PDB file with SEQRES, HELIX, SHEET and CRYST1 records, atoms N, CA, C and O in Angstrom:
SEQRES   1 A   76  MET TYR GLN GLN LYS GLU ALA ASP LEU LYS PRO CYS PRO          
SEQRES   2 A   76  PHE CYS GLY SER GLU ALA TYR LEU TYR ILE ILE PRO PRO          
SEQRES   3 A   76  HIS THR HIS SER ASP PHE VAL LYS LYS PHE CYS PRO ASP          
SEQRES   4 A   76  LEU PRO ASP CYS LYS GLY GLU ALA PHE VAL GLU CYS THR          
SEQRES   5 A   76  GLY CYS THR ALA ALA MET ILE GLY SER THR ALA GLU GLN          
SEQRES   6 A   76  VAL SER LYS GLU TRP ASN ARG ARG VAL GLU LYS                  
HELIX    1 AA1 ASP A   31  PHE A   36  1                                   6    
HELIX    2 AA2 ALA A   63  ASN A   71  1                                   9    
SHEET    1 AA1 4 GLN A   3  LYS A   5  0                                        
SHEET    2 AA1 4 ALA A  19  ILE A  24 -1                                        
SHEET    3 AA1 4 GLU A  46  CYS A  51 -1                                        
SHEET    4 AA1 4 ALA A  57  GLY A  60 -1                                        
CRYST1    1.000    1.000    1.000  90.00  90.00  90.00 P 1           1          
ATOM      1  N   MET A   1      -9.546  -2.029  -9.350  1.00  0.00           N  
ATOM      2  CA  MET A   1      -9.287  -1.386  -8.083  1.00  0.00           C  
ATOM      3  C   MET A   1      -7.781  -1.158  -7.903  1.00  0.00           C  
ATOM      4  O   MET A   1      -7.304  -0.049  -8.140  1.00  0.00           O  
ATOM      5  N   TYR A   2      -7.038  -2.162  -7.497  1.00  0.00           N  
ATOM      6  CA  TYR A   2      -5.611  -1.989  -7.397  1.00  0.00           C  
ATOM      7  C   TYR A   2      -4.914  -3.154  -8.063  1.00  0.00           C  
ATOM      8  O   TYR A   2      -5.523  -4.198  -8.296  1.00  0.00           O  
ATOM      9  N   GLN A   3      -3.649  -2.983  -8.369  1.00  0.00           N  
ATOM     10  CA  GLN A   3      -2.901  -4.021  -9.046  1.00  0.00           C  
ATOM     11  C   GLN A   3      -1.669  -4.403  -8.238  1.00  0.00           C  
ATOM     12  O   GLN A   3      -1.030  -3.554  -7.615  1.00  0.00           O  
ATOM     13  N   GLN A   4      -1.350  -5.675  -8.257  1.00  0.00           N  
ATOM     14  CA  GLN A   4      -0.161  -6.140  -7.575  1.00  0.00           C  
ATOM     15  C   GLN A   4       1.028  -5.883  -8.487  1.00  0.00           C  
ATOM     16  O   GLN A   4       0.923  -6.025  -9.705  1.00  0.00           O  
ATOM     17  N   LYS A   5       2.154  -5.506  -7.902  1.00  0.00           N  
ATOM     18  CA  LYS A   5       3.332  -5.195  -8.688  1.00  0.00           C  
ATOM     19  C   LYS A   5       4.509  -6.009  -8.169  1.00  0.00           C  
ATOM     20  O   LYS A   5       4.673  -6.174  -6.960  1.00  0.00           O  
ATOM     21  N   GLU A   6       5.322  -6.513  -9.079  1.00  0.00           N  
ATOM     22  CA  GLU A   6       6.535  -7.224  -8.683  1.00  0.00           C  
ATOM     23  C   GLU A   6       7.470  -6.240  -7.986  1.00  0.00           C  
ATOM     24  O   GLU A   6       7.692  -5.127  -8.463  1.00  0.00           O  
ATOM     25  N   ALA A   7       8.008  -6.672  -6.854  1.00  0.00           N  
ATOM     26  CA  ALA A   7       8.924  -5.808  -6.113  1.00  0.00           C  
ATOM     27  C   ALA A   7       9.874  -6.684  -5.310  1.00  0.00           C  
ATOM     28  O   ALA A   7       9.531  -7.800  -4.920  1.00  0.00           O  
ATOM     29  N   ASP A   8      11.059  -6.167  -5.071  1.00  0.00           N  
ATOM     30  CA  ASP A   8      12.051  -6.868  -4.271  1.00  0.00           C  
ATOM     31  C   ASP A   8      11.866  -6.431  -2.823  1.00  0.00           C  
ATOM     32  O   ASP A   8      12.508  -5.490  -2.357  1.00  0.00           O  
ATOM     33  N   LEU A   9      10.980  -7.126  -2.123  1.00  0.00           N  
ATOM     34  CA  LEU A   9      10.648  -6.763  -0.746  1.00  0.00           C  
ATOM     35  C   LEU A   9      11.251  -7.760   0.239  1.00  0.00           C  
ATOM     36  O   LEU A   9      11.265  -8.966  -0.009  1.00  0.00           O  
ATOM     37  N   LYS A  10      11.739  -7.246   1.339  1.00  0.00           N  
ATOM     38  CA  LYS A  10      12.223  -8.109   2.406  1.00  0.00           C  
ATOM     39  C   LYS A  10      11.021  -8.753   3.094  1.00  0.00           C  
ATOM     40  O   LYS A  10       9.905  -8.243   2.991  1.00  0.00           O  
ATOM     41  N   PRO A  11      11.241  -9.877   3.800  1.00  0.00           N  
ATOM     42  CA  PRO A  11      10.145 -10.485   4.555  1.00  0.00           C  
ATOM     43  C   PRO A  11       9.637  -9.516   5.628  1.00  0.00           C  
ATOM     44  O   PRO A  11      10.315  -8.550   5.979  1.00  0.00           O  
ATOM     45  N   CYS A  12       8.456  -9.785   6.132  1.00  0.00           N  
ATOM     46  CA  CYS A  12       7.849  -8.955   7.170  1.00  0.00           C  
ATOM     47  C   CYS A  12       8.768  -8.894   8.395  1.00  0.00           C  
ATOM     48  O   CYS A  12       9.258  -9.925   8.853  1.00  0.00           O  
ATOM     49  N   PRO A  13       9.000  -7.691   8.924  1.00  0.00           N  
ATOM     50  CA  PRO A  13       9.860  -7.569  10.106  1.00  0.00           C  
ATOM     51  C   PRO A  13       9.209  -8.098  11.379  1.00  0.00           C  
ATOM     52  O   PRO A  13       9.889  -8.273  12.390  1.00  0.00           O  
ATOM     53  N   PHE A  14       7.916  -8.351  11.345  1.00  0.00           N  
ATOM     54  CA  PHE A  14       7.205  -8.807  12.537  1.00  0.00           C  
ATOM     55  C   PHE A  14       7.046 -10.319  12.578  1.00  0.00           C  
ATOM     56  O   PHE A  14       7.251 -10.941  13.621  1.00  0.00           O  
ATOM     57  N   CYS A  15       6.675 -10.920  11.429  1.00  0.00           N  
ATOM     58  CA  CYS A  15       6.414 -12.370  11.441  1.00  0.00           C  
ATOM     59  C   CYS A  15       7.280 -13.153  10.465  1.00  0.00           C  
ATOM     60  O   CYS A  15       7.310 -14.383  10.517  1.00  0.00           O  
ATOM     61  N   GLY A  16       7.993 -12.448   9.563  1.00  0.00           N  
ATOM     62  CA  GLY A  16       8.868 -13.128   8.610  1.00  0.00           C  
ATOM     63  C   GLY A  16       8.191 -13.620   7.344  1.00  0.00           C  
ATOM     64  O   GLY A  16       8.844 -14.238   6.503  1.00  0.00           O  
ATOM     65  N   SER A  17       6.895 -13.363   7.184  1.00  0.00           N  
ATOM     66  CA  SER A  17       6.163 -13.817   5.994  1.00  0.00           C  
ATOM     67  C   SER A  17       6.472 -12.935   4.786  1.00  0.00           C  
ATOM     68  O   SER A  17       7.046 -11.854   4.917  1.00  0.00           O  
ATOM     69  N   GLU A  18       6.081 -13.417   3.614  1.00  0.00           N  
ATOM     70  CA  GLU A  18       6.256 -12.690   2.365  1.00  0.00           C  
ATOM     71  C   GLU A  18       5.329 -11.466   2.334  1.00  0.00           C  
ATOM     72  O   GLU A  18       4.255 -11.470   2.934  1.00  0.00           O  
ATOM     73  N   ALA A  19       5.765 -10.435   1.629  1.00  0.00           N  
ATOM     74  CA  ALA A  19       4.964  -9.212   1.495  1.00  0.00           C  
ATOM     75  C   ALA A  19       4.732  -8.917   0.015  1.00  0.00           C  
ATOM     76  O   ALA A  19       5.523  -9.317  -0.840  1.00  0.00           O  
ATOM     77  N   TYR A  20       3.650  -8.219  -0.273  1.00  0.00           N  
ATOM     78  CA  TYR A  20       3.314  -7.829  -1.638  1.00  0.00           C  
ATOM     79  C   TYR A  20       3.133  -6.321  -1.728  1.00  0.00           C  
ATOM     80  O   TYR A  20       2.738  -5.664  -0.765  1.00  0.00           O  
ATOM     81  N   LEU A  21       3.430  -5.793  -2.902  1.00  0.00           N  
ATOM     82  CA  LEU A  21       3.266  -4.372  -3.195  1.00  0.00           C  
ATOM     83  C   LEU A  21       2.039  -4.211  -4.078  1.00  0.00           C  
ATOM     84  O   LEU A  21       1.871  -4.931  -5.063  1.00  0.00           O  
ATOM     85  N   TYR A  22       1.189  -3.268  -3.721  1.00  0.00           N  
ATOM     86  CA  TYR A  22      -0.031  -2.990  -4.491  1.00  0.00           C  
ATOM     87  C   TYR A  22      -0.032  -1.526  -4.911  1.00  0.00           C  
ATOM     88  O   TYR A  22       0.393  -0.645  -4.163  1.00  0.00           O  
ATOM     89  N   ILE A  23      -0.512  -1.290  -6.110  1.00  0.00           N  
ATOM     90  CA  ILE A  23      -0.608   0.065  -6.667  1.00  0.00           C  
ATOM     91  C   ILE A  23      -2.085   0.420  -6.803  1.00  0.00           C  
ATOM     92  O   ILE A  23      -2.867  -0.336  -7.380  1.00  0.00           O  
ATOM     93  N   ILE A  24      -2.452   1.569  -6.269  1.00  0.00           N  
ATOM     94  CA  ILE A  24      -3.818   2.073  -6.418  1.00  0.00           C  
ATOM     95  C   ILE A  24      -3.739   3.262  -7.374  1.00  0.00           C  
ATOM     96  O   ILE A  24      -3.184   4.301  -7.018  1.00  0.00           O  
ATOM     97  N   PRO A  25      -4.285   3.124  -8.577  1.00  0.00           N  
ATOM     98  CA  PRO A  25      -4.192   4.221  -9.549  1.00  0.00           C  
ATOM     99  C   PRO A  25      -5.084   5.394  -9.146  1.00  0.00           C  
ATOM    100  O   PRO A  25      -6.035   5.228  -8.382  1.00  0.00           O  
ATOM    101  N   PRO A  26      -4.769   6.582  -9.667  1.00  0.00           N  
ATOM    102  CA  PRO A  26      -5.639   7.735  -9.406  1.00  0.00           C  
ATOM    103  C   PRO A  26      -7.059   7.422  -9.894  1.00  0.00           C  
ATOM    104  O   PRO A  26      -7.253   6.792 -10.935  1.00  0.00           O  
ATOM    105  N   HIS A  27      -8.043   7.878  -9.115  1.00  0.00           N  
ATOM    106  CA  HIS A  27      -9.428   7.627  -9.512  1.00  0.00           C  
ATOM    107  C   HIS A  27     -10.387   8.578  -8.804  1.00  0.00           C  
ATOM    108  O   HIS A  27     -10.073   9.174  -7.774  1.00  0.00           O  
ATOM    109  N   THR A  28     -11.552   8.691  -9.395  1.00  0.00           N  
ATOM    110  CA  THR A  28     -12.658   9.435  -8.808  1.00  0.00           C  
ATOM    111  C   THR A  28     -13.575   8.421  -8.150  1.00  0.00           C  
ATOM    112  O   THR A  28     -13.845   7.364  -8.719  1.00  0.00           O  
ATOM    113  N   HIS A  29     -14.047   8.729  -6.979  1.00  0.00           N  
ATOM    114  CA  HIS A  29     -14.919   7.799  -6.266  1.00  0.00           C  
ATOM    115  C   HIS A  29     -16.303   7.752  -6.913  1.00  0.00           C  
ATOM    116  O   HIS A  29     -16.772   8.729  -7.497  1.00  0.00           O  
ATOM    117  N   SER A  30     -16.929   6.604  -6.792  1.00  0.00           N  
ATOM    118  CA  SER A  30     -18.239   6.402  -7.407  1.00  0.00           C  
ATOM    119  C   SER A  30     -19.310   7.260  -6.719  1.00  0.00           C  
ATOM    120  O   SER A  30     -19.113   7.752  -5.608  1.00  0.00           O  
ATOM    121  N   ASP A  31     -20.424   7.424  -7.393  1.00  0.00           N  
ATOM    122  CA  ASP A  31     -21.549   8.176  -6.818  1.00  0.00           C  
ATOM    123  C   ASP A  31     -22.046   7.509  -5.534  1.00  0.00           C  
ATOM    124  O   ASP A  31     -22.495   8.192  -4.613  1.00  0.00           O  
ATOM    125  N   PHE A  32     -21.968   6.173  -5.471  1.00  0.00           N  
ATOM    126  CA  PHE A  32     -22.392   5.452  -4.274  1.00  0.00           C  
ATOM    127  C   PHE A  32     -21.535   5.859  -3.073  1.00  0.00           C  
ATOM    128  O   PHE A  32     -22.062   6.124  -1.992  1.00  0.00           O  
ATOM    129  N   VAL A  33     -20.221   5.909  -3.264  1.00  0.00           N  
ATOM    130  CA  VAL A  33     -19.310   6.307  -2.174  1.00  0.00           C  
ATOM    131  C   VAL A  33     -19.537   7.770  -1.815  1.00  0.00           C  
ATOM    132  O   VAL A  33     -19.591   8.120  -0.636  1.00  0.00           O  
ATOM    133  N   LYS A  34     -19.671   8.626  -2.826  1.00  0.00           N  
ATOM    134  CA  LYS A  34     -19.880  10.057  -2.582  1.00  0.00           C  
ATOM    135  C   LYS A  34     -21.188  10.327  -1.837  1.00  0.00           C  
ATOM    136  O   LYS A  34     -21.305  11.326  -1.127  1.00  0.00           O  
ATOM    137  N   LYS A  35     -22.163   9.443  -1.997  1.00  0.00           N  
ATOM    138  CA  LYS A  35     -23.436   9.589  -1.298  1.00  0.00           C  
ATOM    139  C   LYS A  35     -23.221   9.537   0.221  1.00  0.00           C  
ATOM    140  O   LYS A  35     -23.860  10.276   0.970  1.00  0.00           O  
ATOM    141  N   PHE A  36     -22.320   8.663   0.663  1.00  0.00           N  
ATOM    142  CA  PHE A  36     -22.065   8.500   2.094  1.00  0.00           C  
ATOM    143  C   PHE A  36     -20.908   9.361   2.591  1.00  0.00           C  
ATOM    144  O   PHE A  36     -20.839   9.686   3.776  1.00  0.00           O  
ATOM    145  N   CYS A  37     -20.008   9.726   1.698  1.00  0.00           N  
ATOM    146  CA  CYS A  37     -18.832  10.542   2.063  1.00  0.00           C  
ATOM    147  C   CYS A  37     -18.693  11.669   1.040  1.00  0.00           C  
ATOM    148  O   CYS A  37     -17.779  11.638   0.217  1.00  0.00           O  
ATOM    149  N   PRO A  38     -19.578  12.657   1.076  1.00  0.00           N  
ATOM    150  CA  PRO A  38     -19.581  13.687   0.031  1.00  0.00           C  
ATOM    151  C   PRO A  38     -18.307  14.534  -0.012  1.00  0.00           C  
ATOM    152  O   PRO A  38     -17.995  15.115  -1.051  1.00  0.00           O  
ATOM    153  N   ASP A  39     -17.569  14.614   1.091  1.00  0.00           N  
ATOM    154  CA  ASP A  39     -16.364  15.434   1.116  1.00  0.00           C  
ATOM    155  C   ASP A  39     -15.094  14.647   0.821  1.00  0.00           C  
ATOM    156  O   ASP A  39     -13.997  15.200   0.905  1.00  0.00           O  
ATOM    157  N   LEU A  40     -15.218  13.376   0.481  1.00  0.00           N  
ATOM    158  CA  LEU A  40     -14.059  12.544   0.198  1.00  0.00           C  
ATOM    159  C   LEU A  40     -13.406  13.010  -1.104  1.00  0.00           C  
ATOM    160  O   LEU A  40     -14.050  13.007  -2.153  1.00  0.00           O  
ATOM    161  N   PRO A  41     -12.133  13.408  -1.044  1.00  0.00           N  
ATOM    162  CA  PRO A  41     -11.476  13.889  -2.270  1.00  0.00           C  
ATOM    163  C   PRO A  41     -11.143  12.727  -3.202  1.00  0.00           C  
ATOM    164  O   PRO A  41     -11.093  11.572  -2.779  1.00  0.00           O  
ATOM    165  N   ASP A  42     -10.917  13.044  -4.461  1.00  0.00           N  
ATOM    166  CA  ASP A  42     -10.489  12.031  -5.413  1.00  0.00           C  
ATOM    167  C   ASP A  42      -9.136  11.478  -4.981  1.00  0.00           C  
ATOM    168  O   ASP A  42      -8.336  12.182  -4.365  1.00  0.00           O  
ATOM    169  N   CYS A  43      -8.889  10.221  -5.305  1.00  0.00           N  
ATOM    170  CA  CYS A  43      -7.617   9.585  -4.956  1.00  0.00           C  
ATOM    171  C   CYS A  43      -6.559  10.006  -5.969  1.00  0.00           C  
ATOM    172  O   CYS A  43      -6.781   9.910  -7.176  1.00  0.00           O  
ATOM    173  N   LYS A  44      -5.424  10.467  -5.490  1.00  0.00           N  
ATOM    174  CA  LYS A  44      -4.332  10.903  -6.367  1.00  0.00           C  
ATOM    175  C   LYS A  44      -3.413   9.750  -6.754  1.00  0.00           C  
ATOM    176  O   LYS A  44      -2.455   9.936  -7.504  1.00  0.00           O  
ATOM    177  N   GLY A  45      -3.707   8.563  -6.242  1.00  0.00           N  
ATOM    178  CA  GLY A  45      -2.866   7.401  -6.517  1.00  0.00           C  
ATOM    179  C   GLY A  45      -1.938   7.179  -5.335  1.00  0.00           C  
ATOM    180  O   GLY A  45      -1.436   8.135  -4.743  1.00  0.00           O  
ATOM    181  N   GLU A  46      -1.714   5.933  -4.996  1.00  0.00           N  
ATOM    182  CA  GLU A  46      -0.842   5.595  -3.880  1.00  0.00           C  
ATOM    183  C   GLU A  46      -0.413   4.144  -4.016  1.00  0.00           C  
ATOM    184  O   GLU A  46      -0.832   3.442  -4.936  1.00  0.00           O  
ATOM    185  N   ALA A  47       0.415   3.710  -3.102  1.00  0.00           N  
ATOM    186  CA  ALA A  47       0.894   2.335  -3.106  1.00  0.00           C  
ATOM    187  C   ALA A  47       0.960   1.834  -1.673  1.00  0.00           C  
ATOM    188  O   ALA A  47       1.141   2.616  -0.740  1.00  0.00           O  
ATOM    189  N   PHE A  48       0.813   0.523  -1.502  1.00  0.00           N  
ATOM    190  CA  PHE A  48       0.981  -0.032  -0.173  1.00  0.00           C  
ATOM    191  C   PHE A  48       1.607  -1.413  -0.232  1.00  0.00           C  
ATOM    192  O   PHE A  48       1.458  -2.147  -1.208  1.00  0.00           O  
ATOM    193  N   VAL A  49       2.317  -1.747   0.850  1.00  0.00           N  
ATOM    194  CA  VAL A  49       2.914  -3.064   1.023  1.00  0.00           C  
ATOM    195  C   VAL A  49       2.142  -3.741   2.142  1.00  0.00           C  
ATOM    196  O   VAL A  49       1.858  -3.129   3.172  1.00  0.00           O  
ATOM    197  N   GLU A  50       1.800  -5.022   1.932  1.00  0.00           N  
ATOM    198  CA  GLU A  50       1.066  -5.756   2.950  1.00  0.00           C  
ATOM    199  C   GLU A  50       1.691  -7.131   3.137  1.00  0.00           C  
ATOM    200  O   GLU A  50       2.038  -7.806   2.168  1.00  0.00           O  
ATOM    201  N   CYS A  51       1.830  -7.539   4.400  1.00  0.00           N  
ATOM    202  CA  CYS A  51       2.344  -8.856   4.755  1.00  0.00           C  
ATOM    203  C   CYS A  51       1.255  -9.901   4.513  1.00  0.00           C  
ATOM    204  O   CYS A  51       0.082  -9.666   4.804  1.00  0.00           O  
ATOM    205  N   THR A  52       1.656 -11.059   3.976  1.00  0.00           N  
ATOM    206  CA  THR A  52       0.688 -12.129   3.729  1.00  0.00           C  
ATOM    207  C   THR A  52       0.382 -12.933   4.991  1.00  0.00           C  
ATOM    208  O   THR A  52      -0.560 -13.725   5.011  1.00  0.00           O  
ATOM    209  N   GLY A  53       1.177 -12.731   6.046  1.00  0.00           N  
ATOM    210  CA  GLY A  53       0.962 -13.458   7.290  1.00  0.00           C  
ATOM    211  C   GLY A  53       0.162 -12.670   8.300  1.00  0.00           C  
ATOM    212  O   GLY A  53      -1.021 -12.935   8.514  1.00  0.00           O  
ATOM    213  N   CYS A  54       0.814 -11.698   8.925  1.00  0.00           N  
ATOM    214  CA  CYS A  54       0.163 -10.935  10.003  1.00  0.00           C  
ATOM    215  C   CYS A  54      -0.605  -9.721   9.498  1.00  0.00           C  
ATOM    216  O   CYS A  54      -1.240  -9.030  10.294  1.00  0.00           O  
ATOM    217  N   THR A  55      -0.567  -9.446   8.214  1.00  0.00           N  
ATOM    218  CA  THR A  55      -1.231  -8.327   7.526  1.00  0.00           C  
ATOM    219  C   THR A  55      -0.725  -6.952   7.941  1.00  0.00           C  
ATOM    220  O   THR A  55      -1.426  -5.957   7.755  1.00  0.00           O  
ATOM    221  N   ALA A  56       0.488  -6.880   8.504  1.00  0.00           N  
ATOM    222  CA  ALA A  56       1.094  -5.563   8.743  1.00  0.00           C  
ATOM    223  C   ALA A  56       1.192  -4.869   7.389  1.00  0.00           C  
ATOM    224  O   ALA A  56       1.402  -5.523   6.368  1.00  0.00           O  
ATOM    225  N   ALA A  57       1.041  -3.558   7.378  1.00  0.00           N  
ATOM    226  CA  ALA A  57       1.046  -2.837   6.101  1.00  0.00           C  
ATOM    227  C   ALA A  57       1.631  -1.447   6.259  1.00  0.00           C  
ATOM    228  O   ALA A  57       1.676  -0.882   7.352  1.00  0.00           O  
ATOM    229  N   MET A  58       2.077  -0.914   5.128  1.00  0.00           N  
ATOM    230  CA  MET A  58       2.557   0.468   5.029  1.00  0.00           C  
ATOM    231  C   MET A  58       1.954   1.064   3.768  1.00  0.00           C  
ATOM    232  O   MET A  58       1.741   0.369   2.774  1.00  0.00           O  
ATOM    233  N   ILE A  59       1.686   2.353   3.825  1.00  0.00           N  
ATOM    234  CA  ILE A  59       1.149   3.042   2.653  1.00  0.00           C  
ATOM    235  C   ILE A  59       2.055   4.221   2.337  1.00  0.00           C  
ATOM    236  O   ILE A  59       2.636   4.826   3.238  1.00  0.00           O  
ATOM    237  N   GLY A  60       2.172   4.544   1.060  1.00  0.00           N  
ATOM    238  CA  GLY A  60       2.985   5.668   0.632  1.00  0.00           C  
ATOM    239  C   GLY A  60       2.452   6.259  -0.652  1.00  0.00           C  
ATOM    240  O   GLY A  60       1.517   5.724  -1.248  1.00  0.00           O  
ATOM    241  N   SER A  61       3.036   7.346  -1.074  1.00  0.00           N  
ATOM    242  CA  SER A  61       2.528   8.009  -2.281  1.00  0.00           C  
ATOM    243  C   SER A  61       3.019   7.345  -3.562  1.00  0.00           C  
ATOM    244  O   SER A  61       2.373   7.465  -4.603  1.00  0.00           O  
ATOM    245  N   THR A  62       4.168   6.637  -3.502  1.00  0.00           N  
ATOM    246  CA  THR A  62       4.677   5.939  -4.688  1.00  0.00           C  
ATOM    247  C   THR A  62       5.140   4.535  -4.312  1.00  0.00           C  
ATOM    248  O   THR A  62       5.421   4.250  -3.148  1.00  0.00           O  
ATOM    249  N   ALA A  63       5.215   3.670  -5.313  1.00  0.00           N  
ATOM    250  CA  ALA A  63       5.689   2.301  -5.092  1.00  0.00           C  
ATOM    251  C   ALA A  63       7.144   2.310  -4.617  1.00  0.00           C  
ATOM    252  O   ALA A  63       7.513   1.540  -3.730  1.00  0.00           O  
ATOM    253  N   GLU A  64       7.957   3.166  -5.198  1.00  0.00           N  
ATOM    254  CA  GLU A  64       9.367   3.237  -4.829  1.00  0.00           C  
ATOM    255  C   GLU A  64       9.531   3.664  -3.374  1.00  0.00           C  
ATOM    256  O   GLU A  64      10.343   3.098  -2.642  1.00  0.00           O  
ATOM    257  N   GLN A  65       8.762   4.657  -2.963  1.00  0.00           N  
ATOM    258  CA  GLN A  65       8.854   5.169  -1.591  1.00  0.00           C  
ATOM    259  C   GLN A  65       8.465   4.111  -0.572  1.00  0.00           C  
ATOM    260  O   GLN A  65       9.207   3.864   0.379  1.00  0.00           O  
ATOM    261  N   VAL A  66       7.320   3.489  -0.757  1.00  0.00           N  
ATOM    262  CA  VAL A  66       6.834   2.537   0.234  1.00  0.00           C  
ATOM    263  C   VAL A  66       7.691   1.268   0.245  1.00  0.00           C  
ATOM    264  O   VAL A  66       7.874   0.661   1.300  1.00  0.00           O  
ATOM    265  N   SER A  67       8.213   0.863  -0.904  1.00  0.00           N  
ATOM    266  CA  SER A  67       9.106  -0.305  -0.945  1.00  0.00           C  
ATOM    267  C   SER A  67      10.389  -0.030  -0.163  1.00  0.00           C  
ATOM    268  O   SER A  67      10.852  -0.869   0.610  1.00  0.00           O  
ATOM    269  N   LYS A  68      10.947   1.145  -0.375  1.00  0.00           N  
ATOM    270  CA  LYS A  68      12.176   1.523   0.320  1.00  0.00           C  
ATOM    271  C   LYS A  68      11.951   1.569   1.831  1.00  0.00           C  
ATOM    272  O   LYS A  68      12.785   1.091   2.600  1.00  0.00           O  
ATOM    273  N   GLU A  69      10.831   2.140   2.254  1.00  0.00           N  
ATOM    274  CA  GLU A  69      10.538   2.229   3.681  1.00  0.00           C  
ATOM    275  C   GLU A  69      10.281   0.849   4.288  1.00  0.00           C  
ATOM    276  O   GLU A  69      10.710   0.576   5.409  1.00  0.00           O  
ATOM    277  N   TRP A  70       9.579  -0.024   3.550  1.00  0.00           N  
ATOM    278  CA  TRP A  70       9.321  -1.382   4.045  1.00  0.00           C  
ATOM    279  C   TRP A  70      10.638  -2.140   4.245  1.00  0.00           C  
ATOM    280  O   TRP A  70      10.814  -2.855   5.232  1.00  0.00           O  
ATOM    281  N   ASN A  71      11.543  -1.971   3.305  1.00  0.00           N  
ATOM    282  CA  ASN A  71      12.806  -2.699   3.356  1.00  0.00           C  
ATOM    283  C   ASN A  71      13.813  -2.128   4.353  1.00  0.00           C  
ATOM    284  O   ASN A  71      14.817  -2.770   4.663  1.00  0.00           O  
ATOM    285  N   ARG A  72      13.551  -0.951   4.842  1.00  0.00           N  
ATOM    286  CA  ARG A  72      14.473  -0.339   5.802  1.00  0.00           C  
ATOM    287  C   ARG A  72      14.340  -1.057   7.142  1.00  0.00           C  
ATOM    288  O   ARG A  72      13.242  -1.211   7.676  1.00  0.00           O  
ATOM    289  N   ARG A  73      15.474  -1.487   7.669  1.00  0.00           N  
ATOM    290  CA  ARG A  73      15.506  -2.157   8.971  1.00  0.00           C  
ATOM    291  C   ARG A  73      16.404  -1.349   9.888  1.00  0.00           C  
ATOM    292  O   ARG A  73      17.503  -0.950   9.503  1.00  0.00           O  
ATOM    293  N   VAL A  74      15.941  -1.116  11.078  1.00  0.00           N  
ATOM    294  CA  VAL A  74      16.707  -0.336  12.035  1.00  0.00           C  
ATOM    295  C   VAL A  74      17.305  -1.282  13.078  1.00  0.00           C  
ATOM    296  O   VAL A  74      16.587  -2.027  13.744  1.00  0.00           O  
ATOM    297  N   GLU A  75      18.625  -1.236  13.206  1.00  0.00           N  
ATOM    298  CA  GLU A  75      19.331  -2.058  14.203  1.00  0.00           C  
ATOM    299  C   GLU A  75      19.277  -1.360  15.545  1.00  0.00           C  
ATOM    300  O   GLU A  75      19.432  -0.142  15.624  1.00  0.00           O  
ATOM    301  N   LYS A  76      19.058  -2.124  16.599  1.00  0.00           N  
ATOM    302  CA  LYS A  76      19.040  -1.543  17.953  1.00  0.00           C  
ATOM    303  C   LYS A  76      20.383  -1.695  18.607  1.00  0.00           C  
ATOM    304  O   LYS A  76      20.566  -1.269  19.748  1.00  0.00           O  
TER     305      LYS A  76                                                      
END                                                                             
């Protein structure tokens, strides 16, 4: 399904817990899934970061993109 990838991620901005980066490779959905969602397009591949504490998450098209966005902190 997806694979965890080593990444230099900052702690979660909401709870301070550790976060992980996951890679979802391109794939075609199974016949079982297509039975219930016939118009679901094939997955082109994506990546997401998820907090191990509060489960906050971000999704992006590449590991580099989503890691950079997760690590971006905005000062008020």
